[in-house]
C-alpha positions in Angstrom: -17.0 -77.7 17.8 -14.1 -76.0 16.3 -15.5 -76.1 12.7 -18.5 -74.4 14.1 -16.4 -71.7 15.8 -13.9 -71.2 12.8 -17.5 -71.0 10.1 -18.8 -68.1 12.6 -15.3 -66.2 12.6 -15.1 -66.6 8.5 -18.8 -65.2 8.4 -18.7 -62.4 10.6 -15.4 -61.2 8.6 -17.2 -61.4 5.8 -20.2 -59.7 7.1 -17.8 -57.2 8.4 -16.2 -56.5 4.7 -19.7 -56.3 3.4 -20.4 -53.6 5.9 -17.6 -51.6 5.4 -17.7 -51.6 1.7 -21.5 -50.7 1.7 -20.7 -47.4 4.3 -17.7 -46.4 1.9 -18.8 -46.9 -1.2 -22.5 -44.8 -0.5 -20.3 -42.3 1.8 -18.0 -41.4 -0.9 -20.7 -41.1 -3.4 -23.0 -38.7 -1.2 -20.2 -36.3 -0.3 -17.9 -36.3 -3.6 -20.0 -37.3 -6.4 -23.6 -36.3 -5.7 -25.1 -33.0 -6.5 -27.0 -33.2 -3.0 -28.6 -31.1 -0.3 -27.6 -30.7 3.4 -28.9 -33.7 5.1 -27.8 -35.9 2.5 -24.1 -34.5 2.8 -24.2 -35.2 6.8 -25.2 -38.6 5.9 -22.7 -39.2 3.5 -20.1 -37.9 6.4 -21.4 -40.2 9.0 -21.5 -43.1 6.2 -17.6 -42.2 5.5 -17.1 -42.1 9.6 -18.5 -45.4 9.8 -16.7 -46.9 6.9 -13.7 -45.7 8.2 -14.4 -47.1 12.0 -15.3 -50.8 10.6 -11.7 -50.4 8.6 -10.4 -49.6 12.5 -11.7 -52.9 13.9 -9.3 -54.7 11.2 -6.6 -53.9 14.2 -8.5 -56.5 16.3 -7.4 -59.2 13.9 -3.5 -58.1 15.1 -3.1 -60.7 18.4 -1.6 -58.1 20.6 -4.1 -55.7 20.2 -7.4 -58.3 19.7 -6.0 -59.8 22.7 -5.5 -57.0 24.7 -8.6 -55.6 27.1 -7.1 -52.2 27.1 -6.3 -51.7 23.1 -9.7 -53.7 22.4 -11.9 -51.3 24.9 -10.3 -48.1 23.0 -11.1 -49.7 19.7 -14.7 -49.7 21.5 -14.6 -46.4 22.6 -13.7 -44.9 19.0 -17.1 -46.5 17.9 -19.0 -44.5 19.9 -18.0 -41.2 18.5 -20.3 -42.0 15.4 -23.4 -41.6 17.6 -23.7 -37.7 17.8 -23.2 -37.9 14.0 -26.4 -40.0 13.9 -28.2 -37.7 16.2 -27.3 -34.7 14.5 -28.5 -36.1 11.3 -31.9 -37.2 12.3 -32.3 -33.8 14.2 -31.4 -32.3 10.7 -34.1 -33.8 9.2 -36.9 -32.5 11.3 -35.3 -29.0 12.3 -33.2 -27.8 8.8 -29.9 -25.9 9.8 -29.8 -27.7 13.4 -26.6 -29.3 12.3 -23.9 -26.9 12.7 -20.4 -27.3 12.8 -20.6 -25.8 16.4 -23.0 -28.6 17.9 -21.1 -31.4 16.1 -18.0 -30.3 17.8 -20.3 -30.0 21.1 -21.9 -33.4 20.5 -18.6 -35.0 19.8 -16.6 -33.6 22.5 -17.4 -35.4 25.5 -17.2 -38.9 23.9 -13.5 -37.5 22.8 -12.6 -36.9 26.5 -14.0 -39.9 27.8 -11.8 -41.9 25.5 -8.6 -40.0 26.2 -9.2 -40.2 29.7 -9.6 -43.8 29.5 -6.1 -43.8 27.5 -4.5 -42.0 30.1 -6.0 -44.1 33.0 -7.0 -47.3 31.6 -10.1 -47.6 34.1 -12.8 -49.7 33.0 -15.7 -47.6 34.9 -14.4 -44.7 32.6 -15.4 -46.5 29.3 -18.7 -47.5 30.9 -19.3 -44.1 32.0 -19.1 -43.4 28.0 -21.6 -46.4 27.1 -24.1 -45.2 29.7 -24.1 -41.6 28.4 -24.2 -42.8 24.8 -27.1 -44.9 25.6 -28.8 -42.0 27.3 -28.2 -39.7 24.4 -29.6 -42.3 22.0 -32.6 -42.8 24.1 -33.3 -38.8 24.7 -32.8 -38.1 20.6 -35.7 -41.7 20.0 -37.9 -39.8 22.5 -37.4 -36.3 20.5 -37.7 -37.9 17.2 -41.1 -39.5 18.2 -42.7 -36.0 19.4 -41.2 -34.1 16.6 -42.3 -36.6 13.5 -46.1 -35.9 14.8 -45.3 -32.3 14.6 -43.8 -32.3 11.3 -46.4 -34.6 9.9 -48.8 -32.3 11.0 -47.3 -29.2 9.7 -47.0 -31.1 6.4 -50.8 -31.7 6.3 -51.4 -28.3 7.2 -49.4 -26.9 4.3 -49.3 -29.5 1.7 -52.1 -31.2 -0.7 -49.8 -34.5 -0.6 -47.7 -36.2 1.9 -46.0 -38.7 -0.4 -42.3 -38.4 0.0 -42.4 -35.5 2.0 -43.8 -36.9 5.7 -41.0 -38.5 7.5 -43.1 -41.4 9.1 -40.2 -44.0 7.7 -37.9 -42.4 10.6 -40.8 -43.8 13.0 -40.6 -47.3 11.4 -36.4 -47.3 11.5 -36.8 -46.7 15.4 -37.6 -50.3 15.8 -34.6 -51.1 13.3 -32.5 -48.8 15.6 -33.4 -50.3 18.8 -32.2 -53.8 17.9 -28.8 -52.3 16.5 -28.5 -50.1 19.8 -29.3 -53.8 21.9 -26.5 -55.4 20.0 -24.1 -52.7 19.9 -24.6 -52.6 24.1 -24.1 -56.4 24.0 -21.0 -56.1 21.8 -19.7 -53.6 24.4 -19.9 -56.0 26.9 -19.6 -59.3 25.7 -16.8 -59.3 22.8 -17.8 -62.2 20.2 -17.7 -63.1 16.7 -21.7 -64.0 17.0 -22.3 -60.5 18.2 -19.8 -58.6 16.1 -21.6 -60.1 13.1 -25.3 -59.3 14.3 -24.1 -55.9 15.1 -23.1 -55.5 11.5 -25.9 -56.8 10.1 -28.6 -55.0 12.1 -26.6 -51.4 11.3 -26.2 -52.1 7.4 -30.0 -53.1 7.6 -30.7 -49.7 9.8 -28.9 -47.0 7.3 -29.4 -48.9 4.3 -33.2 -48.3 4.8 -32.5 -44.7 6.0 -30.5 -44.3 2.8 -33.7 -45.7 0.9 -36.0 -43.1 2.5 -33.2 -40.4 2.4 -32.8 -40.7 -1.1 -36.6 -40.5 -2.2 -37.5 -37.9 0.2 -38.4 -34.3 -1.1 -36.6 -32.0 1.4 -39.1 -28.6 1.8 -38.8 -25.8 4.0 -39.8 -26.0 7.7 -42.4 -24.0 9.7 -39.8 -21.4 11.4 -38.5 -20.5 7.9 -41.8 -19.8 6.4 -43.9 -17.4 9.0 -45.7 -14.7 7.8 -45.0 -11.3 8.3 -48.5 -9.9 8.4 -50.5 -10.6 11.6 -53.5 -9.4 13.4 -56.3 -11.5 11.2 -59.4 -10.5 12.2 -62.2 -13.5 12.8 -64.7 -11.3 10.3 -62.1 -11.1 7.6 -61.1 -14.9 8.1 -65.0 -16.1 7.9 -65.5 -14.2 4.7 -62.5 -15.8 3.3 -64.0 -19.0 4.1 -66.7 -18.9 1.5 -64.6 -17.1 -1.1 -61.7 -19.9 -0.8 -64.3 -22.9 -1.9 -65.9 -20.7 -4.6 -62.6 -20.1 -6.1 -61.0 -23.5 -5.7 -63.9 -24.8 -7.6 -64.0 -22.4 -10.4 -60.3 -22.7 -10.8 -59.8 -26.4 -10.3 -57.0 -25.9 -8.4 -57.1 -29.4 -6.7 -56.0 -30.8 -10.1 -52.5 -29.9 -9.0 -51.3 -33.2 -7.1 -48.7 -30.8 -5.8 -50.6 -28.1 -4.6 -49.4 -26.3 -1.3 -50.9 -23.9 0.9 -48.2 -21.3 -0.5 -49.4 -21.7 -4.0 -52.7 -21.3 -3.1 -52.1 -17.9 -1.5 -50.1 -16.6 -4.2 -53.0 -17.5 -6.8 -55.3 -16.2 -4.8 -53.3 -12.8 -4.3 -53.5 -13.1 -0.4 -51.4 -13.9 2.7 -50.5 -17.6 3.3 -51.1 -17.0 7.0 -54.9 -15.8 6.5 -55.7 -18.9 4.4 -53.9 -21.1 7.2 -55.9 -19.2 10.0 -59.3 -19.6 7.7 -58.5 -23.5 7.5 -57.4 -24.3 10.8 -60.0 -21.8 12.7 -62.8 -21.3 10.9 -63.0 -24.7 8.9 -61.4 -26.9 11.4 -59.5 -28.7 8.9 -56.1 -29.3 7.5 -55.2 -28.2 4.2 -54.3 -31.4 3.2 -57.8 -33.0 4.1 -59.8 -29.8 2.6 -58.1 -30.3 -0.8 -58.6 -34.0 -1.2 -62.2 -33.6 -0.1 -62.7 -31.8 -3.6 -60.4 -34.3 -5.3 -62.8 -37.2 -4.1 -65.7 -35.3 -5.1 -64.2 -35.3 -8.5 -63.4 -38.9 -8.4 -67.1 -39.5 -7.3 -67.9 -37.7 -10.5 -65.7 -39.5 -12.7 -66.6 -42.7 -11.4 -70.2 -42.0 -11.9 -69.9 -41.0 -15.5 -70.9 -44.5 -17.4 -68.9 -43.1 -20.1 -65.9 -43.5 -18.3 -63.8 -46.2 -19.8 -60.3 -45.8 -17.9 -58.7 -47.7 -15.0 -58.8 -46.7 -11.2 -55.3 -45.1 -11.8 -56.7 -42.8 -14.4 -59.6 -41.7 -11.6 -56.7 -40.9 -9.0 -54.5 -38.8 -11.9 -57.5 -37.1 -13.3 -59.1 -36.1 -9.9 -55.5 -34.6 -8.8 -54.3 -37.5 -6.3 -50.0 -37.6 -6.1 -50.5 -41.4 -5.3 -53.0 -44.2 -6.4 -52.8 -46.0 -2.8 -53.6 -42.4 -1.2 -56.6 -42.2 -3.5 -57.9 -45.3 -2.5 -57.5 -45.0 1.1 -59.0 -41.9 1.5 -61.9 -42.7 -0.8 -63.0 -46.1 1.6 -62.3 -43.7 4.6 -65.2 -40.9 3.0 -67.5 -43.5 1.2 -67.0 -46.5 3.0 -66.0 -49.2 -0.3 -63.0 -48.8 -2.7 -62.9 -46.8 -5.8 -63.9 -49.9 -7.8 -66.5 -51.1 -5.6 -68.4 -47.9 -6.1 -67.7 -47.7 -9.7 -69.3 -51.2 -9.7 -72.5 -50.3 -7.9 -72.9 -47.1 -9.6 -73.0 -48.9 -12.8 -75.3 -51.9 -11.6 -78.1 -49.3 -10.8 -78.3 -47.7 -13.9 
């Protein structure tokens, strides 16, 4: 029994060290050694703060601190200071420019006050109030992200002909890990143990490793509020006329072969306004820009697959028809034609 306890304690200390090294290494690298953008800079600051907080937990190994409920609770209270910065990072992804210094201070102030009041009074009720406050903030942020991600991805499909590395669906996938991390954190806050600490360090490290991976791959693009057109008052008759010209122009110029074609690119190419095109697609044709352009790409892919002289692979078909991703091509092709590109090719050649 004693050996098992010592093993768990040693393993917990080892995981603690790995977690600290992870956050400090990538935090310093993102902040000081990488030409980066705003979301990654905020993520770097968050990692640095998280790493420092992990280092701070070394004080718990001092008997006079680790054995004192008062000092241990102070250290746990300080841990919660990272939560607002986590929320601001996620909100910055979905609403560029949201994470200002003023908002950082406003988000952090309540938790700092809770810690100060606890230090002065030693009342455990104050600490539990900060735990409840943090849990409520986390729940509200998660709900906001769920709603905002759908709106964000809709905006992507209305303005871009590809979604690879620009959609933020990965945030939704991260929510499951975040839920586990929050539950483990709440457990550690009320039931201090080496096993609980170890699980918390593992879940938090995995969570932010996933976020870091997708953040480094993400193509950060302007949001809708940054791209509003100055021109308004588009007549329905004008939009209706543009619908026919739009298809003719795209087919003639084969603009769909550009794998990263955006609505703004098309507007510039046609010498018109982005909002006109948006109204034409959404209101007149009832289709997103993503689906509209990919319909031309699928027609092109079908034409290539029908060609008996074509000897390339499926990846070649995707590239030649303008798709930015082979997986997207396969998924879109099967959705429209009811079979995979390979099956279609086989059937097409078999009928000759």
